[in-house]
C-alpha positions in Angstrom: 114.5 83.9 99.5 114.5 86.4 102.3 115.8 85.3 105.6 115.8 86.5 109.2 119.1 87.0 111.0 119.4 87.7 114.7 121.5 90.8 115.5 123.7 90.6 118.6 121.7 91.9 121.5 122.6 92.3 125.2 119.8 92.4 127.8 120.0 93.5 131.4 117.9 95.4 133.9 118.9 98.7 132.4 117.4 97.8 129.0 118.5 96.3 125.7 121.5 97.0 123.5 121.5 95.7 119.9 124.7 96.1 118.0 125.7 96.2 114.3 129.4 96.4 114.8 131.6 96.2 111.7 128.5 96.3 109.4 130.1 94.2 106.6 130.7 91.3 109.0 127.1 91.4 110.3 125.3 92.0 107.0 126.1 90.0 103.8 126.9 93.2 101.8 128.6 96.5 101.9 126.1 99.3 102.8 125.7 102.1 100.3 122.4 103.6 101.4 120.4 103.8 104.6 116.7 104.9 104.8 113.8 104.6 107.2 110.1 104.4 106.8 107.7 105.7 109.5 104.3 107.3 110.1 102.8 104.9 107.6 99.0 104.9 107.5 97.2 101.7 106.3 99.0 101.9 102.9 101.1 99.1 101.5 104.7 100.1 100.7 107.2 98.5 98.4 105.6 96.5 95.6 108.9 95.8 93.8 112.1 93.8 93.5 115.5 94.7 92.2 118.0 93.9 89.6 121.0 94.3 92.0 120.0 95.7 95.4 120.1 93.5 98.5 118.4 95.1 101.6 118.4 94.5 105.4 115.3 95.6 107.1 114.9 96.1 110.9 111.8 97.4 112.6 113.5 99.3 115.3 110.3 100.2 117.1 106.8 98.9 116.7 106.0 96.2 114.1 105.2 95.6 110.5 104.8 92.7 108.0 107.0 92.1 104.9 105.6 89.8 102.2 108.2 88.2 99.9 107.9 86.3 96.7 111.0 85.1 94.8 109.1 83.4 92.0 109.3 80.0 93.7 108.3 80.6 97.3 106.1 83.1 99.1 106.5 84.0 102.8 105.3 86.8 105.1 107.7 87.9 107.9 106.6 89.8 111.0 109.3 92.2 112.1 108.4 92.9 115.8 111.7 93.1 117.5 114.7 95.4 117.0 117.1 92.4 117.0 115.4 90.8 114.0 116.9 91.7 110.7 115.3 90.6 107.4 117.7 90.1 104.5 115.8 90.8 101.3 117.5 89.5 98.2 117.2 91.3 94.8 114.8 88.7 93.4 112.4 89.1 96.3 109.4 91.0 95.1 108.2 92.5 98.4 105.6 94.6 100.1 105.6 96.2 103.5 102.3 96.5 105.4 100.4 96.5 108.7 102.7 99.1 110.3 101.9 99.8 113.9 101.3 103.4 114.7 104.8 103.9 116.2 106.7 101.7 113.7 110.0 102.8 112.3 111.5 100.5 109.6 115.2 101.0 109.1 116.6 99.7 105.9 120.3 99.2 104.8 120.8 98.8 101.0 123.7 97.5 99.0 123.4 100.1 96.3 122.8 103.8 96.0 119.3 104.7 94.7 118.9 104.0 91.0 115.4 104.1 89.5 116.5 101.6 86.8 117.2 99.0 89.5 113.5 98.6 90.3 111.2 95.9 88.8 107.5 96.6 89.7 105.8 93.6 88.0 105.1 90.8 90.5 105.8 87.2 89.6 
């Protein structure tokens, strides 16, 4: 099931600094692809799971919700801070919704894009 990890963050009067240093020691996979989702209207994004791909999602500005269902458990996560990182496992059928107007969702993926890796049928 998907889990939230806290990214190392330093706060002081000048602002916040969140670090993903040595990505493979911070994330549980080697990164093969990076993409971001923004300017989302009231649409629901996602609606799939994967055969192989693990993802790490960070809402670097604004907020959104990510619903996950691994066939045994269901949970909705609110990403509302740039230091929260949601690890989405391949078996997690997920949707992304309720994006704030200024939301930018940054996603790291463990594989390059492959249309055959997607499973669209929910559990």
